C-alpha positions in Angstrom: -34.8 10.3 -47.3 -34.8 13.8 -48.8 -37.7 15.3 -50.8 -35.9 15.0 -54.1 -35.1 11.4 -53.6 -38.7 10.6 -52.5 -40.1 12.1 -55.7 -37.6 10.3 -58.0 -38.1 7.0 -56.2 -41.9 7.4 -56.3 -41.9 8.0 -60.0 -39.5 5.0 -60.5 -41.8 2.7 -58.6 -44.8 3.8 -60.6 -43.3 3.6 -64.1 -40.6 0.9 -64.0 -43.2 -1.9 -64.5 -44.9 0.0 -67.3 -41.8 0.6 -69.5 -40.7 -2.4 -71.6 -37.5 -3.2 -73.4 -38.1 -3.6 -77.1 -36.3 -5.7 -79.8 -37.4 -5.3 -83.4 -35.2 -6.5 -86.3 -31.8 -4.9 -85.7 -33.1 -2.2 -83.5 -33.7 -2.1 -79.7 -35.0 0.5 -77.3 -37.9 1.0 -74.9 -41.7 1.4 -75.0 -44.4 2.6 -72.7 -47.7 0.8 -72.0 -50.4 3.5 -72.5 -53.7 1.6 -72.8 -55.2 -1.2 -70.7 -55.6 -3.4 -73.8 -51.9 -3.7 -74.6 -50.9 -0.7 -76.8 -47.4 0.6 -76.3 -45.8 3.8 -77.5 -42.2 4.0 -78.7 -40.0 5.8 -81.3 -40.4 5.1 -85.0 -36.6 4.8 -85.3 -36.6 2.0 -82.7 -38.7 -0.3 -84.8 -37.5 1.0 -88.2 -39.0 -1.2 -91.0 -39.8 -4.1 -88.7 -43.4 -5.2 -88.4 -43.0 -7.3 -85.2 -40.7 -8.0 -82.4 -40.5 -8.8 -78.7 -41.0 -6.8 -75.5 -39.6 -7.6 -72.0 -40.8 -6.1 -68.8 -39.0 -5.4 -65.5 -40.8 -8.3 -63.8 -39.2 -10.8 -66.2 -42.2 -11.3 -68.4 -41.8 -11.3 -72.2 -44.0 -11.5 -75.2 -44.3 -10.6 -78.9 -45.8 -7.5 -80.5 -46.9 -6.2 -83.8 -46.3 -2.7 -85.2 -49.6 -0.9 -85.5 -48.2 2.2 -87.2 -45.2 4.6 -87.4 -44.8 8.3 -88.1 -41.2 9.2 -88.8 -41.8 13.0 -88.7 -42.8 12.8 -85.0 -40.6 9.8 -84.4 -43.5 8.0 -82.8 -44.7 4.4 -83.3 -47.6 2.4 -81.8 -47.1 -1.3 -80.9 -49.7 -3.9 -79.9 -48.6 -6.6 -77.4 -49.9 -10.1 -78.1 -49.9 -11.1 -74.5 -50.8 -9.5 -71.2 -49.2 -6.2 -70.2 -49.0 -4.2 -66.9 -51.4 -1.4 -66.1 -50.9 1.6 -68.4 -48.9 4.7 -67.5 -50.8 8.0 -67.3 -50.1 10.3 -70.2 -49.6 13.9 -69.1 -49.5 17.3 -71.0 -46.1 18.8 -71.9 -47.7 22.2 -72.6 -47.5 22.8 -68.8 -43.8 22.2 -68.5 -41.4 25.0 -67.6 -37.6 25.3 -67.9 -36.0 24.0 -64.7 -38.8 21.6 -63.8 -37.8 18.2 -62.4 -38.3 15.3 -64.9 -37.5 11.6 -64.6 -36.4 9.3 -67.5 -37.3 5.6 -67.3 -36.0 3.2 -70.0 -33.7 0.3 -70.8 -30.3 1.9 -71.7 -27.7 -0.5 -72.9 -30.1 -3.3 -72.2 -30.3 -2.5 -68.5 -34.0 -2.9 -67.7 -35.9 -0.4 -65.7 -33.1 2.2 -65.4 -34.0 5.6 -64.0 -32.2 9.0 -64.3 -33.4 12.4 -63.2 -32.8 16.0 -64.2 -34.6 19.1 -65.3 -36.3 20.5 -68.4 -33.4 22.5 -69.9 -35.2 23.8 -73.0 -38.5 23.8 -74.7 -39.7 24.2 -78.3 -36.6 22.8 -80.0 -36.5 21.3 -83.5 -34.5 18.2 -84.2 -33.2 17.5 -87.7 -32.4 13.8 -88.3 -30.5 12.7 -91.4 -29.5 9.6 -93.1 -27.6 10.4 -96.3 -29.8 12.7 -98.4 -32.9 11.7 -96.4 -34.2 14.3 -94.0 -36.6 14.0 -91.0 -37.5 17.1 -89.0 -38.9 16.4 -85.5 -40.6 19.5 -84.1 -41.2 21.0 -80.7 -39.0 18.5 -78.7 -38.2 18.8 -75.0 -34.6 19.2 -74.0 -33.5 17.7 -70.7 -30.2 17.1 -68.9 -31.5 13.7 -67.5 -28.9 11.2 -68.6 -30.0 9.3 -71.7 -28.1 6.4 -73.4 -28.6 4.1 -76.3 -31.7 2.0 -75.4 -33.5 4.9 -73.7 -35.2 5.8 -77.0 -38.9 5.1 -76.7 -38.9 5.3 -72.9 -40.8 7.6 -70.7 -39.9 11.2 -69.6 -42.2 11.9 -66.6 -43.0 14.7 -64.3 -43.0 14.5 -60.5 -46.5 13.0 -60.5 -45.3 10.1 -62.8 -47.3 11.4 -65.7 -45.6 10.8 -69.0 -44.9 14.2 -70.6 -42.5 13.0 -73.3 -41.1 10.0 -75.1 -37.3 10.0 -75.1 -36.0 10.2 -78.6 -32.3 11.2 -78.9 -29.0 11.8 -77.2 -27.6 15.0 -78.6 -24.5 15.2 -76.4 -23.4 14.9 -72.8 -26.1 16.3 -70.6 -28.3 16.9 -73.6 -31.3 14.6 -74.2 -34.3 15.2 -76.3 -37.9 13.9 -76.0 -41.0 14.0 -78.2 -43.6 16.1 -76.2 -46.9 14.6 -75.0 -49.5 17.3 -76.1 -52.7 17.6 -78.1 -50.8 17.3 -81.4 -49.0 14.1 -80.3 -52.3 12.6 -79.0 -53.9 13.2 -82.4 -50.9 11.5 -84.1 -51.2 8.5 -81.7 -54.9 8.2 -82.4 -54.4 8.3 -86.1 -51.7 5.6 -85.9 -54.0 3.4 -83.9 -56.8 3.9 -86.5 -55.0 4.1 -89.8 -51.4 2.8 -89.2 -49.9 6.0 -90.7 -50.2 9.8 -90.6 -50.4 11.8 -93.8 -48.1 14.7 -93.1 -47.4 17.9 -95.0 -43.7 18.9 -95.3 -42.1 22.3 -95.5 -38.4 21.8 -94.8 -37.8 24.3 -92.0 -35.8 23.9 -88.8 -37.0 26.6 -86.4 -36.7 27.9 -82.9 -39.0 30.2 -80.9 -37.7 33.8 -80.7 -38.9 37.0 -79.1 -40.0 39.8 -81.5 -38.4 43.2 -81.4 -40.4 45.8 -79.4 -41.5 47.8 -82.5 -42.7 44.6 -84.2 -44.6 43.5 -81.0 -46.5 46.8 -81.1 -47.2 46.4 -84.8 -48.4 42.8 -84.8 -49.6 42.2 -81.3 -47.3 39.1 -81.1 -44.7 38.5 -78.5 -42.9 35.6 -80.2 -42.3 34.1 -83.6 -40.2 31.3 -85.1 -36.6 32.0 -86.1 -35.6 29.9 -89.2 -32.4 28.1 -88.2 -32.1 26.1 -91.4 -33.9 25.7 -94.7 -33.6 22.2 -96.3 -32.2 22.6 -99.8 -34.7 21.9 -102.5 -37.6 21.7 -100.0 -40.9 23.6 -100.4 -39.7 26.2 -98.0 -36.5 26.7 -100.1 -38.6 27.0 -103.3 -40.8 29.6 -101.7 -37.7 31.7 -100.9 -37.6 31.3 -97.1 -34.1 32.0 -95.7 -32.1 31.2 -92.6 -32.6 34.0 -90.1 -36.2 34.8 -91.2 -38.7 35.4 -88.4 -41.9 33.5 -89.3 -44.8 35.6 -88.0 -47.7 33.8 -89.5 -48.6 30.7 -91.7 -52.0 30.2 -93.3 -52.9 33.7 -92.0 -52.6 32.5 -88.4 -49.9 33.7 -86.0 -47.2 31.3 -85.1 -45.3 31.7 -81.9 -44.0 28.2 -81.3 -43.1 25.1 -83.2 -46.4 23.4 -82.3 -48.5 26.2 -83.9 -46.8 25.5 -87.2 -46.8 21.8 -86.8 -50.6 21.8 -86.3 -50.9 23.0 -89.9 -48.8 20.2 -91.4 -51.4 17.5 -91.8 -53.1 16.0 -94.8 -55.3 19.0 -95.6 -52.2 21.2 -96.3 -50.7 18.9 -98.9 -50.4 20.5 -102.3 -52.3 23.7 -101.2 -50.8 27.2 -101.3 -49.8 28.2 -97.8 -49.2 32.0 -97.3 -46.3 32.7 -94.9 -45.3 36.1 -93.5 -41.8 36.6 -92.3 -39.8 39.5 -90.9 -36.5 40.0 -92.8 -34.0 42.8 -92.8 -36.5 45.2 -91.1 -39.4 44.5 -93.5 -42.4 42.2 -93.7 -42.1 39.7 -96.6 -45.0 37.6 -97.8 -44.3 34.2 -99.6 -46.4 31.3 -100.8 -45.2 27.8 -100.0 -46.8 24.6 -101.2 -46.2 21.8 -98.8 -45.7 18.3 -100.2 -46.6 15.0 -98.7 -44.0 13.5 -96.5 -43.4 9.9 -97.7 -41.8 7.1 -95.7 -38.5 8.8 -96.6 -38.3 12.3 -98.0 -35.4 13.1 -100.2 -34.4 16.4 -101.8 
């Protein structure tokens, strides 16, 4: 067996027993066991408004679960199995990922339990807008991969070569284009809050951004190498009311430099709600200061 196959098959052996198929109301997908006492991690959109459902593991065992909490902005949900579960998967750190790195996706696409696909990290720091009518959800800092994902993979594991879960698969954006919620310090904080409180109070700006390098003259002036390019401003959102525009380069928020989506996301928790947030952007060759006032993200935000 070649080295590539050995790595993928090793990750599959480690994670297949720990990734469950999930049924909740009209939804279905996958979930990852991440604690020894039966907590599982999945996508918020997999469980929707359901408060309970069933899980099925690759060894044929099944059981019921209750929904502990959901956070639509990060598309994460925590479940609690009512029966025994396999040993937990090891959660890794997506901050160490690099473009081109091998990753393995484990889930239950189309109801096919324990399915495994492999690919590479094809992009980092993406933002994913999710819409339903006039409702808008912005998922920040997602991982892009070419590992094949299909309906039912949502909520499953995206793992590195050591079988550490570095992301939770969340969407299929096209052929060869899958997206996963990153496993990092911000995500861990969200998970802990869901386990404790059942929900996360989130501040909402209404920006879709992507990391971008700064022009050389601006690098010298600010000492920053990267900023966030505004790809979209949600109409009627706090960002729109503050005067932010598509094409702006966001240099700082709350007087702290922002060079990636996560650095802005860290500011968007309960303490930012309803408070003035100074934002500096680079626009048409000039620095522009605006003041935005984030609002609380409810179960469904509409503008």
